[in-house]
N, C-alpha and C positions, 0 to 999 in steps of 0.2 A: 601648609604654605611652602613653596619652593625656598632654597636657599639662594643667596645672591651669588652669581658666579665670579664675583671678584673675590670672594673667599675662596677659591679653587686656584688662585695664582701661585705657582712656583717656578722659580728662577725666570721670573718675567713673562712666563706663558700660563694662560688660563688652562687647567687640566679638564678638558670637555669630556673624556672617558669617565672620570671619576665623577663629575658633576652629574653627567646622565645617569650613572650606575646609583647615586645616592638620591636623586630627584626623578624617579621613573615618570612623574606626571609631566616631563618636559616633551614636548612634541617635535618630531622632525619631520620634514617634509622634502622629497627629492627635487632636484632641479634638473629639468630637461632643457636641452636647447637642440633645436632641428633634429628631434627624435633620438638623440644620443644622449645616453644617461652617464652625466659627469660625475666627478668627486663631489662636487659641491652640493649644497643643501641649505634648507632654511630650518631654523629651530626656535621652539618658542621657550624662553628662559626668563629668570628674574634677573633683572639688572638695574642697578641704581634705585632699588626698591620698588621698582614697577615690572609688571609683566610687559615683555618685549619680543618681539621677533628679531633674530640676528641671522646674518648671511654668512655662512661657514664656507670657506675657501680653502680647503687643504691643498699643500703643495706636494706634488709626486716627488717622493723620495729618491727617484732616479733623475732628478731635475738638479743638474750640479750647483745651480745658483740660488736654489729654492731657500737656503738658508739666510742669503743676503736679501733677496727681495721682499721679504716679509716685514724686515727692518725698513726699507727703503720706501714701502707704502705708508708707513706711519709718519715718516720724516717728511714726506711730500706734503701729508695733510697739515702738518705745523709749519711748513714753508708758506702754503697759500693762505694760511689763516693769518699771516703777517702782513698780507696785501688785501684782506677783506675779502678773498674768495671763500665760497663755502665748500666744503668737501664732506663726504659721508665720514662717519666718525670710526676709526678702525683701531683694533686692538690685536694681541698676539695670544695664540692658542696652542695647544697640543691636541691631536686627534689620532687615535689608533697609530700612534708613533710618528705621525706627520708633523712638521711644522706648518702652522695655519695661521691664517688672519680672519678676523670677525668683524663684521661691520652692522652697525645698525639699521634697522629698516628705516629710509628716510621720510617715508610716509607717516610714521608713528608721531610725527611733529605736527601733522595737519589734520583736519576732520575727515571724516568718512568720504565726503563728496570732491574730495580731491584724488586724481588718479595720475599715472604715469604714461607719457607717450615717449615711445624711442625715437630718436633721429631717422632710423630705417624705416619707420612707419610713415613719417612725413616726407620722406624722399620718394619711398613706394607710391605714394599718393599721386607723384607726379610722372608715375609709369616709367621711371628708369629702368633700364633691363638689367643693370648690375649695381645694386645699392653698394657694393663694397669698394667699388672705383669712384664713388661719388666724391666730389670735392666740397669745400668750404661753401663756395659759390652756390652749388646745388643745393647745400642745407639753407643757406641764407633765402634762396627763390623759395624753398619749400615752407620756411617759416613765414614769408609773407603771404605766400598763397594761403596756408593756414588761418592766419589773422584776418585775412580778407574774406574769407569763406565764413568764418565764426562772427563777422562783424566786429571784430575787435580794433580798438583805435591804432593808428599807426605806431604811436610811440610804444605800444606794447611790443612789435615786431623790432622797432628800433632797438629797444632795452635787450631784448634777447640776443639778437645780433651782436651788440657791443658786449654783453656779456661772455659770449663765446670767443669774441677777439681777445678778451682780457684772459681766458682759460687758455688759448693758445700761446700768448704771450708768456703766461705763467710755465706751459709746457716747455716752452723754450728755454726758460731759465733753469728748470727741473730737469732738462735733457730725458722729457718724458717720451716714450716711443710707440704707446700703443693705443692712441686715441684717434680712431678714424672719424670722419664726419658722421657716421651712423651711430657712434658711441654716446652721443650726447643724450640727455635725457631731460624732459620736460614735465613741469607739474601743471595739470589743467584741471579745470572744473570750477566749482564755487567755493568761495570763501565763507568763512564764519557769518559775515553779513550778507551772504547771498550773492556777492559781486563775482562775475566772470574772471578767470585768472588764467594767464598763461605766461610761464616764465621758465628760465633754465633751472634745473634741479641741482642739487650739490652733487658735485661730480663724484663718481666711483671707481672709473676705470684707469686705476693709477700703479697696477701692478708692476710695469717697467718704467721706472724713473731712476734718475741719478746713476745710470749706467748699469742698472741691475739686470740688464739683459746680456750681460758679459758673462763669460765662463770665469770660474775662480782663477784657473790658470791665467787669463788674460789680466784679470783684475791685479794679481800680484806683478805680472809683467810691466802692466801700466805705472803701477807705483815705483819701479825700478827705472823707468826709462820714460823721461820727460817727452821727448820727441814722439814716441809712441802714443802716451796719453794725449797730447795735444792733437795728434793725427786722428785717433778715435773718438775724441770728444766731437770733433767735426761731422762724425758720421751719425750722431744721435740727434734723431728728429722726430716731431710729432708726424703721425700719418695724415692728419688732417691741416695741410698746409696749403701754400700757395698752388692754385690749379695748374694742371700741366700746361696748359695753352698760355699760360702769363708766367712761365718758369724762366728764370734767366740763370743758365748755367755756369755764369761766372762767378756765383757765389754759392757757398754750400747751403743745402736745402732749408736749414734752420734759419739761415742769416737771410736768404731770400723771402722766406715766409714773414719774418721781422718786418722788412721792407715793405712787402706786399700790404701786410695788415696796416702800418702807419701811413702808407700812401692812400689807402681805401678810407682811413679814419685818422686823421692828425691828431686828434685827442689821445690815441693811443701812444704816441711818444712820450707825453707825460706820465701816462701809466708804467710804460717799460721804465722809466726813470725812477719812479715810486717803487718799482719791483728791485731796482738795482740799490736803492738806498735802504730799503726795509728788510728783504729777504737775507736772513742771517742762517747760514747753515750751522753754526756753533750752538745758536740758541734753540734751533729746532732739534737737535740730536739731543741737548739738554732735556728739552721739553718731553721728549719721548722716553728718556730714561728715567724721568720723574713718573711718567704715567704708568710704566711697565714695572716700576719698582727694582730696575736691574741695569746693569751695563750692556751696551751694544758692543760685540766685539771689536777690538781696538782696530784691526784689520779694515772692517768694514767703515768705521767712523772715519778712518783716514782716506780710504776711498772716497766716500761721500765729498769729505772736504775737498778733495783734490780736483775731482771731477766738476763740483759745483763751481768753485772758484776760477778754474780754468775757463768755463763758459761764461762766467760774469765778466772775467777779464775780456774776452772777446766781445761781449755785448757792449760793454763799456765804450770800446772802439766805434762801435755802430751808433751810439745814441750821444756821443760827445761828453763823457763822464771820465774824469781822471780815477783810474782803477785804484793807484796807489793812495791817493788822498781819501777815497772812499773806504779802503780797507782800514786806514788809519782811524777815520772817524768811527767806525764801528768798534774798534779796539777800545777807544776811549768811552764810548758809551757802556760797552761791558763793564769795564774798570768803573764806572760810575754806579752800575747796578749792584 
């Protein structure tokens, strides 16, 4: 029987090289995209006393912010848990000297009749010439078309669209920048009772969040210069935002997207307020440190804290919440815990 990979954690990271060496029955499968052989791969391991597939995503050692964004990905997961959004489960690892994240196969929690559909597949079904430039509206139209063709109830497409709107708002709070309309995944097929399902899958495209696409030099500069920090925070926005034909250039892209979503679905104003109240960067960082049994480097923690709360303050102005009262309430909650 293979050993659990958790037993190979050292200094916060699971040593995959040592694990594979001592557990030769573990299988690895290369991951190809558009014919290009990436560093990423799938591996079959023992985790939580079960045989599981994990997705291994090594960071290029020449990528200067690689050391930071492995932590940001885990902190993102903890932040969205606080508002009820499902994310793939991430952990830290080391592979061939590279900092690495690993994530569970989200299909492991479902039966064999459930499969994944990528947003690009849905949009390509509408014969758009360039799916990379597709907007949220394109994705929403594609969801409605799919549900109509599959004879699914209208409420199924409505729930999918609302879940995506919630992820978009969460991405605004977490300064996530790499989720295109084509990056959403969907679970489809039959559940254990034989019922047809179609719903948004736990999200997994969370690499660049909390400013983690900044260079290390920029990170230090922003920590030393509040004006620079404020200016740069306004430039972090998700790729799946307000469609260009509805863009209001009087607002930063993230803010325009927030207004656009709330205007399309007024219920999202209450959700945005829930995010402001419940998302706590300090708690998220603490949860990650408990999980990896190690401390996140202090400069990374400080940067996450500053960029998150700077964006939070800006959002509070948009949704009529007193930022300073909110921060005081969160401090009181932490003291009570």
